[in-house]
MOPAC internal coordinates of N, CA, C and O (Angstrom, degrees):
PM7 1SCF
backbone

  N    0.0000 0     0.00 0     0.00 0    0    0    0
  C    1.4458 1     0.00 0     0.00 0    1    0    0
  C    1.5311 1   108.21 1     0.00 0    2    1    0
  O    1.2310 1   120.23 1   -52.01 1    3    2    1
  N    1.3304 1   117.16 1   127.99 1    3    2    1
  C    1.4573 1   119.78 1   178.01 1    5    3    2
  C    1.5305 1   111.94 1   -61.84 1    6    5    3
  O    1.2310 1   121.23 1   -27.12 1    7    6    5
  N    1.3188 1   115.25 1   152.88 1    7    6    5
  C    1.4596 1   120.37 1  -177.38 1    9    7    6
  C    1.5274 1   111.29 1   -60.90 1   10    9    7
  O    1.2310 1   120.12 1   142.77 1   11   10    9
  N    1.3233 1   117.38 1   -37.23 1   11   10    9
  C    1.4634 1   120.53 1   179.38 1   13   11   10
  C    1.5203 1   110.93 1   -61.99 1   14   13   11
  O    1.2310 1   120.45 1   140.76 1   15   14   13
  N    1.3212 1   116.75 1   -39.24 1   15   14   13
  C    1.4626 1   120.25 1   178.18 1   17   15   14
  C    1.5162 1   111.31 1   -65.79 1   18   17   15
  O    1.2310 1   120.66 1   140.75 1   19   18   17
  N    1.3142 1   116.34 1   -39.25 1   19   18   17
  C    1.4567 1   119.90 1   178.63 1   21   19   18
  C    1.5210 1   111.05 1   -62.97 1   22   21   19
  O    1.2310 1   120.27 1   134.17 1   23   22   21
  N    1.3239 1   117.08 1   -45.83 1   23   22   21
  C    1.4628 1   120.49 1   178.61 1   25   23   22
  C    1.5239 1   110.95 1   -64.48 1   26   25   23
  O    1.2310 1   119.99 1   140.23 1   27   26   25
  N    1.3232 1   117.62 1   -39.77 1   27   26   25
  C    1.4610 1   120.91 1   179.37 1   29   27   26
  C    1.5260 1   110.89 1   -66.23 1   30   29   27
  O    1.2310 1   120.19 1   142.95 1   31   30   29
  N    1.3313 1   117.24 1   -37.05 1   31   30   29
  C    1.4628 1   119.97 1   177.56 1   33   31   30
  C    1.5225 1   110.71 1   -65.38 1   34   33   31
  O    1.2310 1   120.29 1   142.28 1   35   34   33
  N    1.3142 1   117.05 1   -37.72 1   35   34   33
  C    1.4648 1   120.55 1   176.56 1   37   35   34
  C    1.5214 1   110.14 1   -64.36 1   38   37   35
  O    1.2310 1   120.12 1   139.15 1   39   38   37
  N    1.3387 1   117.37 1   -40.85 1   39   38   37
  C    1.4602 1   121.31 1   178.24 1   41   39   38
  C    1.5273 1   110.40 1   -63.06 1   42   41   39
  O    1.2310 1   120.09 1   140.24 1   43   42   41
  N    1.3267 1   117.43 1   -39.76 1   43   42   41
  C    1.4659 1   120.96 1   178.18 1   45   43   42
  C    1.5269 1   110.21 1   -59.53 1   46   45   43
  O    1.2310 1   120.82 1   130.93 1   47   46   45
  N    1.3199 1   116.04 1   -49.07 1   47   46   45
  C    1.4674 1   119.99 1  -177.90 1   49   47   46
  C    1.5258 1   110.74 1   -62.93 1   50   49   47
  O    1.2310 1   120.19 1   134.82 1   51   50   49
  N    1.3245 1   117.24 1   -45.18 1   51   50   49
  C    1.4621 1   120.12 1  -179.04 1   53   51   50
  C    1.5293 1   112.26 1   -67.05 1   54   53   51
  O    1.2310 1   120.08 1   140.80 1   55   54   53
  N    1.3224 1   117.46 1   -39.20 1   55   54   53
  C    1.4616 1   120.43 1   179.50 1   57   55   54
  C    1.5276 1   110.98 1   -66.61 1   58   57   55
  O    1.2310 1   120.22 1   138.78 1   59   58   57
  N    1.3234 1   117.19 1   -41.22 1   59   58   57
  C    1.4622 1   119.28 1   177.66 1   61   59   58
  C    1.5205 1   111.19 1   -66.54 1   62   61   59
  O    1.2310 1   120.20 1   141.36 1   63   62   61
  N    1.3154 1   117.22 1   -38.64 1   63   62   61
  C    1.4689 1   119.86 1   177.14 1   65   63   62
  C    1.5227 1   110.60 1   -63.98 1   66   65   63
  O    1.2310 1   120.07 1   138.17 1   67   66   65
  N    1.3272 1   117.47 1   -41.83 1   67   66   65
  C    1.4615 1   120.92 1   178.76 1   69   67   66
  C    1.5270 1   110.92 1   -63.09 1   70   69   67
  O    1.2310 1   120.18 1   139.78 1   71   70   69
  N    1.3217 1   117.26 1   -40.22 1   71   70   69
  C    1.4631 1   120.58 1   179.06 1   73   71   70
  C    1.5197 1   111.08 1   -65.59 1   74   73   71
  O    1.2310 1   120.24 1   136.57 1   75   74   73
  N    1.3109 1   117.14 1   -43.43 1   75   74   73
  C    1.4666 1   120.48 1  -179.43 1   77   75   74
  C    1.5231 1   110.73 1   -65.28 1   78   77   75
  O    1.2310 1   120.52 1   135.27 1   79   78   77
  N    1.3148 1   116.61 1   -44.73 1   79   78   77
  C    1.4706 1   120.03 1  -179.18 1   81   79   78
  C    1.5241 1   110.49 1   -63.20 1   82   81   79
  O    1.2310 1   120.15 1   138.77 1   83   82   81
  N    1.3147 1   117.32 1   -41.23 1   83   82   81
  C    1.4629 1   119.14 1  -179.00 1   85   83   82
  C    1.5227 1   111.88 1   -67.91 1   86   85   83
  O    1.2310 1   119.79 1   142.70 1   87   86   85
  N    1.3294 1   118.01 1   -37.30 1   87   86   85
  C    1.4650 1   120.47 1   178.81 1   89   87   86
  C    1.5232 1   110.35 1   -69.45 1   90   89   87
  O    1.2310 1   120.18 1   142.15 1   91   90   89
  N    1.3161 1   117.26 1   -37.85 1   91   90   89
  C    1.4624 1   120.29 1   178.11 1   93   91   90
  C    1.5290 1   110.12 1   -62.80 1   94   93   91
  O    1.2310 1   120.52 1   145.69 1   95   94   93
  N    1.3234 1   116.60 1   -34.31 1   95   94   93
  C    1.4705 1   120.69 1   179.41 1   97   95   94
  C    1.5360 1   111.79 1   -87.17 1   98   97   95
  O    1.2310 1   119.61 1  -163.15 1   99   98   97
  N    1.3145 1   118.35 1    16.85 1   99   98   97
  C    1.4649 1   125.24 1   179.37 1  101   99   98
  C    1.5219 1   113.46 1    58.16 1  102  101   99
  O    1.2310 1   120.37 1  -144.25 1  103  102  101
  N    1.2935 1   116.91 1    35.75 1  103  102  101
  C    1.4575 1   122.38 1   175.90 1  105  103  102
  C    1.5233 1   106.77 1  -117.14 1  106  105  103
  O    1.2310 1   120.64 1   -82.56 1  107  106  105
  N    1.3263 1   116.39 1    97.44 1  107  106  105
  C    1.4573 1   119.78 1  -174.19 1  109  107  106
  C    1.5199 1   113.35 1   -80.72 1  110  109  107
  O    1.2310 1   119.91 1   176.99 1  111  110  109
  N    1.3388 1   117.79 1    -3.01 1  111  110  109
  C    1.4569 1   120.19 1   172.96 1  113  111  110
  C    1.5190 1   110.44 1   -67.70 1  114  113  111
  O    1.2310 1   119.98 1   161.17 1  115  114  113
  N    1.3109 1   117.65 1   -18.83 1  115  114  113
  C    1.4540 1   121.15 1   179.19 1  117  115  114
  C    1.5143 1   113.59 1   -69.88 1  118  117  115
  O    1.2310 1   120.54 1   168.07 1  119  118  117
  N    1.3297 1   116.57 1   -11.93 1  119  118  117
  C    1.4668 1   119.55 1   178.06 1  121  119  118
  C    1.5184 1   112.24 1   -67.82 1  122  121  119
  O    1.2310 1   120.60 1   169.36 1  123  122  121
  N    1.3337 1   116.45 1   -10.64 1  123  122  121
  C    1.4583 1   119.79 1   176.60 1  125  123  122
  C    1.5290 1   110.60 1   -65.33 1  126  125  123
  O    1.2310 1   120.12 1   163.01 1  127  126  125
  N    1.3205 1   117.38 1   -16.99 1  127  126  125
  C    1.4626 1   121.11 1   177.88 1  129  127  126
  C    1.5366 1   111.67 1   -71.68 1  130  129  127
  O    1.2310 1   119.86 1   158.64 1  131  130  129
  N    1.3145 1   117.87 1   -21.36 1  131  130  129
  C    1.4695 1   120.11 1  -177.29 1  133  131  130
  C    1.5329 1   113.81 1   -64.45 1  134  133  131
  O    1.2310 1   118.99 1   137.14 1  135  134  133
  N    1.3425 1   119.53 1   -42.86 1  135  134  133
  C    1.4735 1   117.47 1   175.80 1  137  135  134
  C    1.5300 1   112.56 1   -62.81 1  138  137  135
  O    1.2310 1   120.60 1   144.94 1  139  138  137
  N    1.3259 1   116.47 1   -35.06 1  139  138  137
  C    1.4609 1   119.15 1   177.14 1  141  139  138
  C    1.5229 1   110.27 1   -62.95 1  142  141  139
  O    1.2310 1   120.54 1   138.85 1  143  142  141
  N    1.3218 1   116.57 1   -41.15 1  143  142  141
  C    1.4677 1   120.02 1   177.60 1  145  143  142
  C    1.5230 1   110.64 1   -64.23 1  146  145  143
  O    1.2310 1   120.09 1   142.10 1  147  146  145
  N    1.3200 1   117.43 1   -37.90 1  147  146  145
  C    1.4601 1   120.64 1   178.27 1  149  147  146
  C    1.5127 1   112.93 1   -65.12 1  150  149  147
  O    1.2310 1   120.50 1   137.01 1  151  150  149
  N    1.3176 1   116.65 1   -42.99 1  151  150  149
  C    1.4628 1   120.57 1   178.98 1  153  151  150
  C    1.5185 1   110.50 1   -65.72 1  154  153  151
  O    1.2310 1   120.69 1   137.24 1  155  154  153
  N    1.3286 1   116.29 1   -42.76 1  155  154  153
  C    1.4630 1   119.59 1  -179.58 1  157  155  154
  C    1.5270 1   110.91 1   -65.83 1  158  157  155
  O    1.2310 1   120.01 1   143.73 1  159  158  157
  N    1.3270 1   117.59 1   -36.27 1  159  158  157
  C    1.4645 1   118.92 1   178.71 1  161  159  158
  C    1.5245 1   110.68 1   -67.70 1  162  161  159
  O    1.2310 1   120.18 1   146.15 1  163  162  161
  N    1.3369 1   117.27 1   -33.85 1  163  162  161
  C    1.4647 1   119.77 1   175.22 1  165  163  162
  C    1.5202 1   111.01 1   -64.55 1  166  165  163
  O    1.2310 1   120.50 1   142.88 1  167  166  165
  N    1.3189 1   116.64 1   -37.12 1  167  166  165
  C    1.4643 1   120.38 1   177.19 1  169  167  166
  C    1.5247 1   110.11 1   -62.64 1  170  169  167
  O    1.2310 1   120.75 1   137.40 1  171  170  169
  N    1.3326 1   116.18 1   -42.60 1  171  170  169
  C    1.4716 1   120.58 1   178.58 1  173  171  170
  C    1.5226 1   110.36 1   -59.75 1  174  173  171
  O    1.2310 1   120.35 1   128.98 1  175  174  173
  N    1.3353 1   116.94 1   -51.02 1  175  174  173
  C    1.4634 1   120.26 1  -176.44 1  177  175  174
  C    1.5182 1   111.98 1   -64.21 1  178  177  175
  O    1.2310 1   120.12 1   139.36 1  179  178  177
  N    1.3227 1   117.37 1   -40.64 1  179  178  177
  C    1.4617 1   119.35 1  -179.40 1  181  179  178
  C    1.5301 1   111.41 1   -67.21 1  182  181  179
  O    1.2310 1   119.87 1   140.71 1  183  182  181
  N    1.3314 1   117.85 1   -39.29 1  183  182  181
  C    1.4624 1   119.84 1   178.36 1  185  183  182
  C    1.5227 1   111.41 1   -67.30 1  186  185  183
  O    1.2310 1   120.50 1   140.29 1  187  186  185
  N    1.3188 1   116.66 1   -39.71 1  187  186  185
  C    1.4644 1   119.12 1   178.05 1  189  187  186
  C    1.5323 1   110.87 1   -66.33 1  190  189  187
  O    1.2310 1   120.63 1   141.06 1  191  190  189
  N    1.3316 1   116.40 1   -38.94 1  191  190  189
  C    1.4660 1   120.15 1   178.34 1  193  191  190
  C    1.5265 1   110.79 1   -65.57 1  194  193  191
  O    1.2310 1   120.74 1   138.02 1  195  194  193
  N    1.3364 1   116.19 1   -41.98 1  195  194  193
  C    1.4680 1   121.02 1   179.20 1  197  195  194
  C    1.5285 1   110.44 1   -62.51 1  198  197  195
  O    1.2310 1   120.51 1   138.48 1  199  198  197
  N    1.3464 1   116.63 1   -41.52 1  199  198  197
  C    1.4634 1   120.03 1   179.54 1  201  199  198
  C    1.5279 1   110.66 1   -66.29 1  202  201  199
  O    1.2310 1   120.63 1   141.77 1  203  202  201
  N    1.3321 1   116.39 1   -38.23 1  203  202  201
  C    1.4624 1   120.49 1   179.43 1  205  203  202
  C    1.5344 1   111.05 1   -65.56 1  206  205  203
  O    1.2310 1   120.68 1   137.87 1  207  206  205
  N    1.3284 1   116.30 1   -42.13 1  207  206  205
  C    1.4637 1   120.20 1   179.06 1  209  207  206
  C    1.5276 1   110.70 1   -68.07 1  210  209  207
  O    1.2310 1   119.78 1   141.84 1  211  210  209
  N    1.3059 1   118.03 1   -38.16 1  211  210  209
  C    1.4656 1   120.88 1   178.03 1  213  211  210
  C    1.5184 1   110.88 1   -65.40 1  214  213  211
  O    1.2310 1   120.21 1   141.31 1  215  214  213
  N    1.3161 1   117.20 1   -38.69 1  215  214  213
  C    1.4586 1   120.97 1   178.13 1  217  215  214
  C    1.5226 1   110.70 1   -65.56 1  218  217  215
  O    1.2310 1   120.68 1   137.75 1  219  218  217
  N    1.3417 1   116.30 1   -42.25 1  219  218  217
  C    1.4604 1   120.10 1   179.06 1  221  219  218
  C    1.5298 1   110.81 1   -65.25 1  222  221  219
  O    1.2310 1   120.19 1   141.92 1  223  222  221
  N    1.3282 1   117.24 1   -38.08 1  223  222  221
  C    1.4741 1   120.14 1   178.79 1  225  223  222
  C    1.5167 1   110.98 1   -68.11 1  226  225  223
  O    1.2310 1   120.32 1   143.83 1  227  226  225
  N    1.3172 1   117.00 1   -36.17 1  227  226  225
  C    1.4633 1   120.40 1   179.33 1  229  227  226
  C    1.5245 1   110.99 1   -68.75 1  230  229  227
  O    1.2310 1   120.13 1   145.84 1  231  230  229
  N    1.3070 1   117.35 1   -34.16 1  231  230  229
  C    1.4716 1   121.25 1   179.12 1  233  231  230
  C    1.5123 1   111.82 1   -70.49 1  234  233  231
  O    1.2310 1   120.44 1   148.21 1  235  234  233
  N    1.3386 1   116.77 1   -31.79 1  235  234  233
  C    1.4598 1   120.23 1  -178.61 1  237  235  234
  C    1.5334 1   111.88 1   -75.76 1  238  237  235
  O    1.2310 1   120.83 1   155.20 1  239  238  237
  N    1.2857 1   116.02 1   -24.80 1  239  238  237
  C    1.4579 1   116.51 1   177.68 1  241  239  238
  C    1.4280 1   111.95 1   131.66 1  242  241  239
  O    1.2310 1   120.10 1   180.00 1  243  242  241

């Protein structure tokens, strides 16, 4: 897993935790963390897809 994907996955987990904690404390401004989690998850998927395609290209020659 590329380092960028690892950092983005950590951001996803922390952003979701922040959103849950803020909603539990009746502070709905914490829902602003959800778009950040969505963007970071897209970064994870795109990096994993790029690594998979690079591996397949390297195997072909």
